[in-house]
N, C-alpha and C positions, 0 to 999 in steps of 0.2 A: 622504571621503578614505581612511579605513581600509578600507572595503569594497572599494575598487578595487585595493588591494595584494594580490599573490599570495603564498601561503605554505602551509606544511604544518601542519595542525592536530595536536594531541596525539593525537586518536583515530586519525588516518591514520597517524601514526608508529607507534603501538602495533600497528595492523593489519599494517603493513609488516614490523615485526620478527617478528610471529607467523608470517606467511607465509614469511619467510626461515628461521625456525627449523624449520618443517615441511619446507621444501625440503632443509634441511641434514640433518634426521633421515632423510628418504627416501634422500638421497645416501649417508649413513653406512650405512644398512641395506643398500643396494645394494653397498657396498664390503665390508662385513664380514658376520658371521653365517655360518651353515652353508652358505648358498647365495649368499653375497656374492661380488663380483667378485674381491676379494683372496683370499678363501678358495679359490675355484675355481682361481685362478691358482696358489696354493700347492699345491693338490692336483695340478694338471696338472704342476707342476714335480716333485713327488714321484713321480708316475707315470712321468714321463720319466726321472727318476733311477733308479727301480727297473728300468725297462725297459733302461736303459743298463747298470745293474749286472748284470742277468740276462744280457745279452750278454757281459759280461766274465766272468761265472761259466762260461758255456758255452765261452769261450775257454780258461779254466783246465782245464776237463774235457777239451777236445781236446788241450791241452798234456800233460795227464797220460797220455792214451792214446798220445801220440807219444813222450814222454820219460820217462814214469812218475814225473812230478813231482807232489807233493801239497802243498797249503797248508792251514794251520790245524791244530788239535789233533785227533789221532786219538781217536775215541770208543770206549770199551770199557764193557761192562755192569758196573755196580757190584754186587757180590754180597756175601753175608753175611760170608764170611771172606776177602775179597780183601786181599792184603797189598801189592800194588803200587798206585801212584797211578793211579786210573782216573776217567774222566768219561763220563757219558752224558747224554742229553737226553730228558726225558719230556714228551709231549704230553698235557695233562690233558683235552683235549676228545675225542680219539680213543683214548686209552690206549696210543698207540704209543711205544715206547722206541727212540730212535736210538742205536745202539751200534756193534757190530762191523760194519766196512765203511763207516761214516759218519765225516765230519770236521766239526768246528765251526770255521767261518771267521769271524773278527772283523776289523773295519777295520784294527786294528794289525798283522794278519798279512800284509798286502800293502804293498809300497812303491811300485809303479808305477801305482797307481790309488787314488783317494780314495773308499773305500767309505763309505756312510752307514748301511748296515744289516749285520747279521750273517746268516750262512747256514749251513744244515746240508746237507752235500753227500756224495753217494755218487759218487766219481769213476769207479768202474768201470761203473756202470749209467747214469750221466748224470743221475740224479735229484737235485734240490735243493729245499730249502724255506727260505723267508725266516724268520728267527728272529723270533718274536712273544713279547715278554716277558709278555704277559697269559696265554698258555696254555702256553708252553714253560718247563719247569723244568730248570735245569742241576743234575745230581746228581753229586756228586764226593766222594771220600774223601781228597782231597789235604790234607795238613797237619792232619788231624783228631786225629792222635795220633802219638807217637813210633813209628817203624817198626823201629828196630834191636832185634832180639830178639823181635819180635812173632810169636807162634804163630798166633793168630787174633784177629779183631776183628769184633764185631757192632755196627753203627750203624744202627738201623732208620730214622733220619731220612734216610739216604742210600740207602734201598731204594725203588724206584719202585713195587713191588707185592709181593705175598706170594710170587711166583715168583722172587724174587731171592736165594734162600738159597744158591746155589752148591753146594758139596760137603756142606753140612750136611744132616742127615736130621731131618725133623720127625716127632714121634710124637704122635698123637692130637689134633692141632690141628683145630679146627672153626671155619671162618671164618664160619659162620652164628651162632656164639655170640659175643656182644659182649665176653665175657671171655676169648676164646681166639683166637689168631692174630696178625695184623699190623695195625697202624694206621699213621698217617702218621709217627709218631715213637717207636713202642714195640712190643716183643714182649709180647703179653698171655698170661698163664698163668692157667688157671681154678682152680688149686688142687685139681684132681681127678686128672688123669693127663697133662697136657701136659709135653713135654720135647723138648730138642734135643740131637742127637748130632753131634760134630765129630771127624773123624779126627785122630789125633795120634801121632807117634813122636819127639817132640822130646827133645833132650838138656838135662836140667835140672841138670847137675853144677855150674853156676856160680850156681845160684839160680833164683828164680821171682818173678813179680809177678802178682797177681790183682787185677783191676779190675772194678767193677760199679756202674752208676748205675741206681737202681731205686726203685720205690715199693711198699711192702707194703700189701696191701688188707685183710688180716685172717688168721684161722686157715684152714688148708686141711683137706682131708678127713682127714689124718693126725692132726690136732688136737694135734700135738706139734712136731716139727722140720719145717723147710722148707729144701730144698736150693737154694742159689744156683748153685754150680758145683762139679764134682767130677771126679776122674780116679782111679779105684781099682778093684781087683778084690776087696779084702777090707779089713778095718778097719786093717790095719797096713802099707799102702803108699799111694802116690799122694798126692793132696791133696784137701781137703774143706773147703768154705766154706759155712756154713749158718746158719740162725737156729734157736736152740733149746737153748742151754746144753749139758747132757749131761755134766757132770763125772763123775758116777757113774750117769748115766742117770735120776737122780731129778729133774733140773731141766728135763726136756724140756717141761714145761708152760709154761716161759718161752719161748714160741714166737717171740718177737721179739728174743731175746738173740743177738748175733753171736758165732759160734765158728769157729775155723779149725784144721785139722790140716795139717801138712806132714810127710809120711812116716809117717802113721798116728797113731792116738790112744793106743796102748798104752804102758805103761812099758817100760823096758829089758828086763825079764824076760818081756815078751810078755803080761802079764796085762791083761785087758780092763777097765781101770779109767779109761781116758781121761786118765791123768796127763800124757800128752804133748800133750793138747789145749789150745790157747790159747783160753780162755774170756775174751772181751774185756769191757770195761765199757760197751759200746755197746748200748743198748736202742733198736731201730728203731721209730719211731713209725708208726702206720698213716696212710696217705694223705699222707705227707710225703716228698718225694723226698730221697734220700740217696746220696752218692757214696762208695763204700768202695774204698780201695786198700791192699793188703797186700804188702809186699816181704819176701823172705827171702834173706839173704846168708850162706851157710855158711862163708865165708872170714873172717868177723869173730869176735872173741872174745866180744864183748858186743853186745847189741841186734841180734841176727841178724834177728829179725823186727820190722818196723816197721809199725804201723797208722796209716793216714791217713783222716780223715773230712772230706769236702768239701774235699780238697786240703791239710788241715792235719795235721801229725804229732800224734798223740794218745796213743799207747801203744807200748811195746816189750816184747819177750820174747826168750828164748833157746830156747823150746820148738820142737822140730822135729828130724827125723832125715833128713838129706839122702840118706843111702844108701838108705833105704826108698822115697824118691821116685824116685831114679835107677833102682832095680831094679823099678819097676812093669812088669808083663809087656808085651811088645811088642803094639802095635795096641790098647792100652786107650784108648778114646775119651774125650774131654772131654764131660761131660754138663752141660747147663744147665737148671735149673728142675725137675729130677727125677732120681732114681736109676732110670732107665728100665728096667734089667734087674734091679732089686732085688738088687744085688750086696752091699749092706751091711745091708739091712733084714731084719727078722724078721717072721714071720707070712705072711699072704697078702693078695692084692688090692692095690688102689692105695695103701692106707695105708702099706705098707712101702716105698713109693717116695718118701715124704716130698715130695710135690709143692709147688711154690711157687705162692702166690696173690698176683698183683700184676702190675706192669708193669716191664719192663727196657728202659732207653733205650740202654744201651751195656754191652758185656761184652767183656773182653779178658784174654788170658793172654800173658805174656812168659817166655822161658826165661833170664831174667836179672833181677836186682833193679834197678828204676829208681832214679835218684837223686831227691833231694827236689825239685830244680828240674824234673826230668822229670815227676814226679807232679803238680806244680803246673801245668805246661804242659798235660798231658792233661786235668786237671780243668777248667781254664778253657776250652780249646777244645771239649771235649765238652759242657759245660753250656751254653755260648753257642750251640753248634750245635743242641742238642736242644730248647731252649726255644722 
């Protein structure tokens, strides 16, 4: 009786389930994966979208040629001491910088068409490139620092290559030397003879702010002082920020001690004793990044000079002679990392230029004193951008 009844054995059921699972796996593989139906359909959709978008871009180019209309952000090369807000795009694969004459068009820049991608466009020539986040780097100096009163700004992180120096003049930099030149986020000084010169004829009658974010690597060839930045033709004018003490020139062996002159180092009688020099209590450690800001306000009765370390107020002074700063001879340049022309040094050779040995991530001068809030803003923006 039982043998005559039809039914599914347990083994047959298991085999059936296995076959179904295999078929399901094959179907899923056909639908998904790099070569799956769904993936191929998505790619086809994307290609169609790109093709359609490129037709739209071509229409924008034609419109520009007919009506001189442009869409997107105008690109300009970001340079060493550019004061205006600028943006460029760097292609890491080809080394191309898209700047003057090019525009950066993002989806939010158009209202009559739903763009899925961003594009780099030269409306005049009709060339355009689809923006690829994997190889295109947007380089900008927007909002990196306070612009009001800014005389010059160096932000190596926003330089696409070593040819982005703008009006600055490089002295003795050797890009074949790992300790000299430009890296992705730093200006590298070899401690031998490297220096940078920036033109300047600013009015400092309302005060000054000196900013520098840097790392000291060790002693330089001078074996005494190392210049961070300066503008002077002799010891009793301009400004001078350096490492090396020098109260009576006997403390230069302290090559990591931060000192600052505003309007010269001499006393009121003009005697070279550096009595007007602000010798701070900051000892800069080797291989530790530090952010120094010094503001000087001649209109205050007390605390004319304020020193900030890593964005925090640490020390004040009244030392400084604003008249000597204002009366610095015309066309005296700002020098960074070295006394390039040996205007204040003694002796001969590179030692009297007091070259800096280390890396500078940002360097700025303002022709006014920044407020405490502005100092904090610059510090946060610069450090977050440079790291």
